[in-house]
C-alpha positions in Angstrom: -25.2 -28.5 -29.6 -26.0 -24.9 -27.9 -28.5 -24.9 -24.7 -31.6 -23.6 -25.3 -32.2 -20.8 -22.7 -33.9 -21.3 -19.8 -36.7 -18.9 -19.0 -37.3 -17.8 -15.2 -40.9 -16.5 -14.2 -40.7 -15.4 -10.6 -42.5 -13.1 -7.9 -41.5 -10.0 -6.5 -39.6 -9.8 -3.3 -37.9 -7.1 -1.0 -34.7 -5.6 -2.2 -32.0 -5.7 0.5 -28.7 -5.3 -0.9 -27.1 -2.6 -3.2 -24.4 -3.4 -5.5 -20.9 -1.9 -4.4 -18.7 -0.7 -7.0 -15.8 0.7 -4.8 -16.3 4.0 -7.0 -13.6 6.6 -6.2 -14.8 10.1 -4.7 -15.6 12.3 -7.7 -14.8 16.0 -8.1 -17.1 18.0 -6.2 -19.3 20.4 -8.5 -20.4 23.7 -7.6 -23.9 24.0 -6.3 -25.0 25.9 -9.5 -23.5 22.7 -11.8 -25.3 20.0 -9.4 -27.0 17.3 -11.8 -29.1 14.8 -10.3 -32.3 12.4 -11.1 -35.3 13.2 -8.9 -36.7 10.1 -8.1 -40.0 8.4 -6.8 -40.7 5.7 -4.1 -39.1 2.2 -5.1 -41.2 -0.6 -6.7 -40.3 -4.3 -5.8 -39.9 -6.3 -9.1 -38.1 -9.7 -8.4 -35.9 -12.0 -6.5 -34.5 -15.0 -8.5 -31.6 -17.5 -8.6 -29.5 -17.8 -11.8 -27.3 -21.2 -12.0 -24.0 -21.6 -13.6 -26.0 -23.0 -16.5 -27.4 -19.4 -17.2 -30.9 -18.5 -18.4 -33.1 -15.7 -19.3 -34.3 -13.6 -16.7 -37.7 -11.8 -17.5 -38.6 -8.5 -15.6 -42.1 -8.4 -16.4 -44.3 -10.3 -13.9 -47.7 -8.6 -13.4 -48.1 -5.2 -13.0 -44.2 -4.7 -13.7 -43.4 -1.2 -15.1 -40.6 -3.2 -17.2 -42.8 -4.8 -19.7 -40.7 -7.0 -21.7 -37.3 -6.4 -20.0 -35.1 -9.5 -20.2 -31.5 -10.3 -18.8 -29.6 -12.9 -20.8 -27.1 -14.6 -18.6 -24.6 -16.9 -20.8 -23.9 -20.5 -19.4 -21.0 -20.3 -17.4 -21.3 -16.4 -16.6 -21.2 -17.5 -12.8 -19.2 -20.6 -11.3 -22.0 -20.4 -8.5 -25.7 -19.8 -8.1 -26.5 -16.0 -8.1 -29.2 -14.2 -6.8 -30.6 -11.2 -8.8 -32.8 -8.7 -6.8 -34.4 -6.0 -8.7 -36.4 -2.8 -8.1 -37.1 0.4 -9.9 -38.1 3.9 -9.5 -39.5 6.2 -11.6 -37.7 9.3 -12.9 -39.9 12.3 -11.9 -37.4 15.1 -13.0 -33.6 15.8 -13.7 -31.0 18.5 -14.0 -29.0 17.0 -17.0 -30.3 19.5 -19.5 -32.4 18.8 -22.8 -30.1 16.2 -24.2 -31.0 13.5 -21.4 -34.3 12.2 -22.1 -34.9 9.0 -20.1 -37.4 6.7 -21.4 -37.4 4.4 -18.6 -37.2 4.1 -14.7 -34.0 4.0 -12.8 -33.8 0.0 -12.4 -31.3 -1.3 -9.9 -30.2 -4.6 -10.6 -28.2 -6.3 -7.7 -26.2 -9.4 -8.2 -24.7 -9.2 -4.8 -21.5 -7.7 -6.1 -20.8 -10.9 -8.4 -18.8 -10.0 -11.5 -19.9 -12.1 -14.6 -17.3 -14.0 -16.6 -19.0 -12.8 -19.7 -21.1 -10.1 -20.9 -24.8 -10.3 -19.9 -27.3 -8.7 -21.9 -29.8 -6.5 -20.9 -32.8 -6.2 -23.4 -35.3 -3.2 -23.1 -38.1 -2.4 -25.4 -38.0 1.2 -26.8 -40.1 3.0 -29.1 -37.5 5.8 -30.4 -38.7 9.1 -31.4 -37.8 9.8 -35.1 -34.5 11.2 -35.3 -33.4 10.1 -31.9 -30.5 7.5 -30.7 -30.7 5.3 -27.6 -28.4 5.8 -24.9 -27.7 3.4 -21.5 -26.7 5.0 -18.3 -25.6 3.9 -14.8 -26.5 6.4 -12.0 -24.6 6.8 -8.9 -27.0 8.7 -6.6 -24.3 9.5 -3.9 -22.4 11.5 -6.6 -25.0 12.5 -8.8 -23.1 11.0 -11.8 -24.3 9.3 -15.1 -21.8 7.1 -16.5 -22.7 5.9 -20.2 -22.8 2.2 -21.3 -22.3 0.6 -24.6 -25.3 -0.1 -26.6 -26.5 -2.4 -29.5 -29.8 -0.7 -30.9 -32.2 -2.8 -32.9 -35.6 -2.3 -34.2 -38.0 -2.0 -31.2 -35.4 -2.3 -28.5 -32.0 -1.9 -27.4 -29.5 -4.2 -26.2 -26.9 -3.3 -23.3 -24.1 -5.8 -22.8 -22.7 -5.8 -19.1 -20.6 -7.2 -16.9 -21.7 -6.0 -13.5 -25.1 -4.2 -12.6 -25.9 -1.1 -10.8 -29.0 1.5 -11.1 -29.8 1.6 -15.0 -31.8 3.9 -17.0 -32.2 4.2 -20.7 -32.5 7.5 -22.3 -32.7 8.8 -26.1 -30.8 11.7 -27.2 -32.0 13.7 -30.9 -29.3 13.4 -33.1 -29.4 16.7 -34.2 -27.8 17.5 -31.0 -25.0 15.4 -31.7 -24.4 17.1 -35.1 -23.2 20.1 -33.1 -19.8 20.9 -30.9 -19.6 18.9 -27.9 -17.1 19.8 -25.3 -16.3 18.5 -22.0 -13.9 20.0 -19.7 -11.0 17.7 -20.6 -8.1 19.5 -22.5 -5.3 17.3 -23.7 -2.8 20.0 -22.9 -3.8 20.1 -19.3 -5.2 16.5 -18.5 -2.9 14.0 -20.1 0.2 12.7 -18.9 3.2 14.9 -20.5 5.1 11.8 -21.6 4.6 9.7 -25.0 3.8 6.3 -24.7 6.9 4.5 -25.4 6.4 1.5 -23.5 8.5 0.1 -20.7 10.3 -3.1 -19.6 6.9 -4.1 -17.5 4.7 -2.7 -20.8 7.1 -3.4 -24.0 4.4 -3.1 -26.3 3.0 0.1 -25.0 0.8 1.3 -22.1 -1.5 3.6 -24.5 -4.6 1.8 -22.3 -2.9 2.5 -19.1 -2.0 5.9 -19.6 -5.5 6.5 -21.1 -7.3 5.0 -18.0 -5.0 6.6 -15.2 -5.7 10.2 -16.8 -9.5 9.5 -16.8 -9.3 8.2 -13.3 -7.5 11.4 -12.2 -9.6 13.7 -14.0 -12.8 12.1 -12.7 -11.8 11.8 -9.2 -8.8 13.3 -7.9 -8.1 17.0 -8.3 -8.8 20.1 -10.5 -4.9 20.5 -10.5 -3.7 20.0 -14.3 -2.2 16.3 -14.6 0.5 17.4 -16.8 2.1 19.3 -14.1 0.9 18.1 -11.0 3.4 15.2 -10.9 6.0 16.8 -13.0 8.5 16.6 -10.3 7.2 14.0 -8.2 9.5 11.4 -6.5 12.6 13.3 -7.6 14.7 16.1 -6.3 14.9 17.9 -9.5 13.0 21.0 -10.3 9.9 20.7 -12.9 10.8 19.5 -16.4 7.6 19.8 -18.4 9.6 19.2 -21.9 11.6 16.2 -20.4 9.7 13.1 -20.3 12.1 10.5 -19.2 12.1 11.4 -15.5 8.3 11.3 -14.8 9.2 8.3 -13.5 6.2 7.4 -11.4 3.8 8.4 -13.9 5.2 6.1 -16.4 5.3 3.3 -13.8 1.9 3.7 -12.9 0.6 3.6 -16.5 2.7 0.3 -17.1 1.2 -1.3 -13.9 -2.3 -0.1 -15.2 -1.7 -1.5 -18.4 -0.7 -5.1 -17.0 -3.9 -5.0 -15.4 -6.3 -4.1 -18.1 -8.6 -7.1 -19.6 -6.8 -7.3 -22.8 -3.7 -8.0 -21.2 -2.7 -11.8 -22.5 -2.2 -12.8 -18.7 -5.9 -12.0 -18.0 -7.6 -11.5 -21.5 -11.2 -11.1 -21.1 -12.9 -13.0 -24.0 -15.9 -11.3 -23.6 -14.6 -7.9 -24.6 -13.6 -10.0 -27.6 -17.2 -10.8 -28.2 -18.1 -7.1 -27.7 -15.7 -6.0 -30.4 -16.7 -8.4 -32.9 -20.6 -7.7 -32.5 -19.6 -4.0 -33.1 -17.2 -4.5 -35.5 -18.8 -3.0 -38.7 -21.1 -0.4 -36.9 -19.1 2.8 -36.8 -22.4 5.0 -36.8 -23.2 3.2 -33.5 -19.8 4.1 -32.1 -19.7 7.8 -33.1 -23.2 8.5 -31.9 -22.6 6.5 -28.7 -19.4 8.6 -27.9 -20.7 11.8 -28.9 -24.0 11.2 -27.0 -22.3 10.0 -23.7 -20.2 13.1 -23.6 -22.9 15.6 -24.0 -25.0 14.2 -21.5 -22.3 13.4 -18.9 -19.8 16.4 -19.8 -16.9 13.8 -19.1 -14.2 12.5 -21.7 -14.6 8.6 -22.8 -12.2 5.7 -23.5 -12.4 4.6 -27.0 -10.7 1.5 -28.5 -9.0 1.7 -31.9 -8.8 -1.4 -34.0 -7.8 -3.3 -37.1 -7.1 -6.9 -38.0 -3.4 -7.0 -36.7 -3.3 -4.6 -33.6 -5.1 -2.3 -31.1 -4.8 1.3 -29.5 -6.4 3.3 -26.9 -7.2 6.8 -26.8 -9.4 9.3 -24.8 -12.2 11.2 -26.5 -13.1 14.5 -25.5 -15.1 16.2 -27.7 -17.1 16.1 -31.0 -17.7 18.4 -34.1 -20.1 18.8 -37.0 -21.2 15.0 -36.5 -18.1 14.0 -38.3 -15.3 14.5 -35.8 -14.3 12.9 -32.5 -11.5 14.8 -30.8 -9.4 12.7 -29.0 -5.9 12.5 -26.9 -3.6 10.2 -28.0 -0.9 8.9 -25.6 1.5 8.8 -28.5 1.1 12.8 -29.0 1.0 14.1 -25.4 -0.5 17.6 -25.1 -1.8 17.7 -28.7 -5.3 17.4 -29.8 -5.9 14.8 -32.7 -9.2 13.9 -34.4 -10.9 10.6 -35.8 -13.0 11.2 -38.7 -16.4 9.7 -39.3 -17.8 9.6 -42.8 -21.6 9.5 -42.6 -22.0 8.6 -46.2 -20.0 5.6 -45.9 -20.8 4.6 -42.4 -17.2 4.1 -41.4 -14.2 5.7 -39.8 -11.5 7.2 -42.2 -8.1 5.4 -41.4 -6.4 6.8 -38.3 -2.6 6.7 -38.3 -0.9 6.2 -35.3 1.6 3.5 -33.8 1.2 1.2 -31.0 3.8 3.2 -29.5 5.0 6.7 -29.8 8.5 5.3 -31.3 6.9 2.7 -33.6 6.2 2.6 -37.4 2.4 4.2 -37.7 -0.5 1.8 -39.2 -4.0 2.5 -39.9 -7.0 2.2 -37.6 -10.3 2.2 -39.3 -12.3 0.4 -36.4 -13.7 2.6 -33.5 -15.5 1.1 -30.4 -16.8 2.8 -27.2 -15.4 0.8 -24.2 -16.8 1.5 -20.8 -13.5 2.3 -18.8 -14.7 -0.3 -15.9 -15.1 -2.9 -18.2 -11.5 -2.6 -19.2 -10.1 -2.5 -15.6 -11.6 -3.2 -12.3 -12.1 0.5 -10.9 -11.0 -0.7 -7.4 -7.7 -2.3 -8.6 -7.3 1.2 -10.4 -7.6 2.8 -7.1 -5.1 0.7 -5.5 -2.8 1.7 -8.1 -3.4 5.0 -7.3 -2.7 4.8 -3.7 0.5 3.1 -4.4 1.6 5.5 -6.8 1.0 8.2 -4.2 3.1 6.3 -1.6 5.9 5.9 -4.3 5.4 2.4 -4.5 3.6 1.5 -7.6 5.6 -1.0 -10.1 8.0 -2.1 -7.4 6.9 -5.6 -8.4 6.9 -5.2 -12.3 10.6 -3.5 -13.1 13.8 -5.2 -12.9 16.4 -4.2 -10.4 20.1 -2.7 -11.1 22.7 -0.8 -9.4 24.7 2.3 -10.3 28.4 1.8 -8.8 30.5 4.8 -7.9 34.4 4.7 -7.2 37.3 7.1 -7.4 38.6 8.0 -10.7 42.1 7.4 -9.5 42.8 3.7 -10.5 45.5 3.5 -7.8 42.7 4.0 -4.9 42.1 0.8 -2.9 38.7 2.1 -2.0 35.8 -0.5 -3.3 32.8 1.0 -5.4 29.9 2.0 -3.3 26.2 2.2 -4.8 25.6 5.7 -6.2 22.4 7.2 -4.4 21.2 10.7 -4.0 23.3 13.2 -1.9 26.5 11.0 -2.8 29.7 12.3 -1.3 32.5 12.6 -3.7 36.2 14.1 -2.8 37.8 14.3 -6.2 37.0 16.5 -9.3 35.9 13.3 -11.1 33.9 10.3 -10.4 34.0 6.7 -12.3 30.8 5.0 -12.7 29.5 1.7 -14.1 25.9 0.1 -14.4 24.9 -3.5 -13.3 21.9 -4.6 -14.3 20.2 -7.8 -12.8 18.6 -10.2 -14.9 18.6 -7.9 -17.9 21.3 -6.3 -20.8 20.8 -2.6 -21.1 22.3 0.9 -21.0 22.6 3.8 -18.7 21.9 7.2 -20.2 23.3 10.5 -18.6 21.8 13.7 -18.8 22.8 17.1 -17.7 20.7 19.2 -15.4 19.1 21.0 -18.4 17.9 17.5 -20.0 20.6 17.4 -22.4 22.3 13.7 -22.9 26.1 13.6 -22.6 27.0 10.0 -22.1 25.9 6.4 -22.2 27.3 3.2 -20.7 26.3 -0.1 -21.9 26.1 -3.1 -19.3 29.3 -3.7 -17.5 31.1 -0.4 -19.0 32.7 2.3 -17.0 32.6 6.2 -17.4 34.1 8.9 -15.9 32.2 12.3 -15.2 33.5 15.8 -14.2 32.0 17.1 -11.0 31.5 20.7 -9.9 33.0 22.4 -6.8 29.9 22.1 -4.6 26.8 20.1 -6.1 26.5 18.3 -9.8 23.0 17.1 -10.5 22.9 14.1 -13.2 20.1 12.5 -14.7 20.3 8.6 -15.2 17.7 6.9 -17.6 18.1 3.0 -17.2 17.1 1.2 -20.6 16.6 -2.5 -21.2 18.1 -3.8 -24.4 15.5 -5.7 -26.4 15.6 -7.5 -29.7 14.0 -4.6 -31.6 14.6 -1.7 -29.4 15.5 -0.3 -26.2 12.8 0.0 -23.6 12.3 2.3 -20.3 13.5 0.8 -17.0 13.8 3.6 -14.7 15.1 7.2 -14.4 16.7 8.9 -11.4 18.0 12.6 -10.8 20.7 12.0 -8.6 23.0 14.9 -6.5 26.4 14.3 -5.9 28.1 16.5 -3.2 32.0 17.4 -3.4 33.3 16.5 0.1 35.9 14.5 1.8 33.9 11.3 1.3 33.5 8.9 -1.2 30.3 7.1 -0.3 26.8 7.1 -0.1 25.1 9.1 2.9 24.2 5.9 4.4 25.2 5.7 8.0 27.3 2.7 9.5 26.3 2.4 13.3 28.4 1.0 16.2 26.8 0.7 19.8 28.9 -0.2 22.7 28.5 -0.3 26.6 31.4 -0.1 28.9 31.8 0.1 32.6 35.7 -0.2 33.3 39.1 0.5 31.8 40.7 -1.9 29.3 40.7 -2.3 25.8 37.8 -3.9 23.9 36.9 -4.6 20.1 33.8 -4.1 17.6 34.0 -5.7 14.3 31.7 -4.4 11.7 29.5 -6.6 9.4 30.4 -5.1 6.1 29.0 -2.2 4.0 30.2 1.4 4.1 28.9 4.9 4.8 29.8 8.3 4.6 28.8 8.8 8.1 29.9 6.7 11.1 27.8 7.2 14.2 28.9 5.9 17.7 26.2 5.3 20.4 28.1 5.1 23.5 26.2 4.1 26.7 27.5 4.6 30.2 26.6 1.1 32.1 28.7 1.9 35.2 27.6 3.5 38.6 29.9 6.4 38.0 29.7 9.4 35.6 32.4 9.1 32.7 33.4 11.5 30.1 34.1 9.9 26.5 36.6 11.6 24.1 36.1 10.0 20.7 38.6 10.0 17.9 38.5 8.3 14.8 41.3 7.1 12.3 40.6 7.3 8.3 44.0 7.3 6.1 45.9 4.3 5.3 49.5 5.4 6.3 49.3 7.4 9.8 47.1 8.3 12.6 45.2 11.6 12.0 43.2 13.5 14.2 39.6 13.4 12.7 37.8 15.3 15.8 37.7 14.9 19.4 34.1 14.6 20.7 33.6 15.5 24.4 30.5 13.2 25.4 30.1 13.6 29.4 27.5 11.0 30.5 26.3 10.1 34.0 25.5 6.5 35.2 22.9 5.0 32.9 23.3 7.5 30.1 24.3 7.2 26.6 25.5 9.8 24.0 26.1 9.8 20.2 28.5 11.4 18.0 28.8 11.2 14.1 32.1 11.7 11.8 31.3 12.6 8.3 34.2 10.6 6.4 34.4 7.5 4.3 34.2 4.3 7.0 34.5 0.8 5.8 32.7 -1.4 8.7 34.8 -4.5 7.8 37.5 -3.1 9.6 38.2 -3.3 13.5 37.0 -0.5 15.8 39.2 -0.6 18.7 37.9 0.8 22.4 40.3 1.6 24.9 38.6 2.7 28.1 40.6 4.5 30.6 39.2 5.6 34.0 37.3 8.6 32.9 37.7 8.5 29.3 36.6 6.2 26.1 39.0 6.0 22.8 37.4 5.0 19.6 39.3 4.5 16.4 38.2 3.0 12.9 41.3 0.9 11.8 40.1 -0.5 8.2 43.8 -1.3 7.1 45.5 -2.4 10.3 44.6 -2.8 14.3 47.4 -0.3 15.8 46.1 1.7 18.8 47.4 4.2 21.4 48.9 2.6 24.2 48.1 3.3 27.7 51.4 5.4 28.2 49.6 8.1 26.5 47.0 8.6 28.7 47.9 12.2 29.6 47.9 13.0 26.0 44.4 11.7 25.5 43.4 14.1 28.7 44.9 17.1 28.1 45.1 17.3 24.2 48.5 19.1 24.3 50.4 16.8 22.3 50.0 16.0 18.5 48.0 12.6 18.0 49.4 12.1 14.5 52.9 10.9 15.8 51.6 7.6 16.4 51.7 5.5 13.4 50.2 2.3 11.9 52.4 -0.6 10.8 
């Protein structure tokens, strides 16, 4: 049996704390575009405590300007007793134009930052002018921004569902203004991501809401630079590729991470949003007027939720026309404007055809809902995702790992495969590649520098690619194979350099201290690198000169380079050799009175004998005469 609501009648007290909403820094408008509410002095209304059992808060103690206002708190909305503090300020004037006609004071409802587990309903008595429609707004005094709220207009009043509170006013807008052309500064050719909503391994069902929300966040708070091009070459060494979407790696990862954090995600589904959708299921006219009215007043694009009995989709609304059309940017169609068509006579939207992903079969959506973006995702979480995006870390915990291995195309080569990374060094005209996924089955698709696909490799398979004389740039798309399709895991542009080395540019480092003649050994700990760096420190009391030599091939001792490193007592010196080195070999240090010899011996442990000390010092005799058995 449902509980009866508890009526709370309380007296006014001081308003002490304001609601913190972690709002991002908005774009700075030019002075001539500054939009503000001009406010009077605050009036204290009440302070009260709401218990976990819920209840109804009446905001109309004697003398209150909020006669008839109530807040309905469902049972279980808060786990603990929560204090509400309310004040109001009269709106004496504003600079938001004729479309914005506030009918109430600006009311500050402060719940100490507590977020409700269900929609609370603010009910406001309202006598609308004929031919007008009610709109609810929150106001950020620091930025001067109004943000639209969902509304449920009824005879004589309007109800506004909210999860968190701030400073709120209710306005009316003449419906005649909503029948004309409404524009915002948003342009889908400029302000949406350039990649389609094809889903990913982290969001296989699509990331339409994540892509829409991250686009809105960027537009509202980040930069006046077009999103379509701002990050086109981000996190890769390739030139911009505006018509090639697979390499927009960080944007896809950010959209996927945002999708995982929306309150529709099964892992954290918010039943209160389902309540809102159910409450508005057959109210298409309200949806149209709400979206159009908020865009008209705020000049900001809005999040729109599309629904049918089996699935859902999210788009960005950025304009309206003739009281019939909402202009939208659909993540399934990047860079293109689309239209939701409202039929006033039938009081419903015409079916809009699109897929849950860009590559899925289109289905009809005939239900349209306005959703406040902060009710769909925590805006502080969104800010954190953007910071991780800018740091190149977003999605690191969501996408599976993999390795691309490279080896010599010569099957007689004994060199083991090494990971392929950007700047890889390859000595031959061909390179053998394989793809090793961790925890999934998939394939690796290879692209030329112009974005043309030329090869693909399934998990565990091999391919051989041709290399140019100096540098070859290849794109690698990694996909996970699912039962119904393949989904995006990662994309990397990798540059491969022709050189005398087959390895990644990682450095294997050997450090050694010496202070007396004699043979010493240092054994590596595994791994390989295209650079071998020796750091040598003189710990004797005398100055020493180190001549560094490194052996590389399997058959004979060959002179790579003599490096002269004079070091005073206590000093150190380093030298780097740019050749393939396997650090599981043994490096032998032979220390003479004033010399140090260093050799890499991956296949054997031969070393120059002390009888050849004069040869080392004078460099007058060939070193290659000394073999390796």
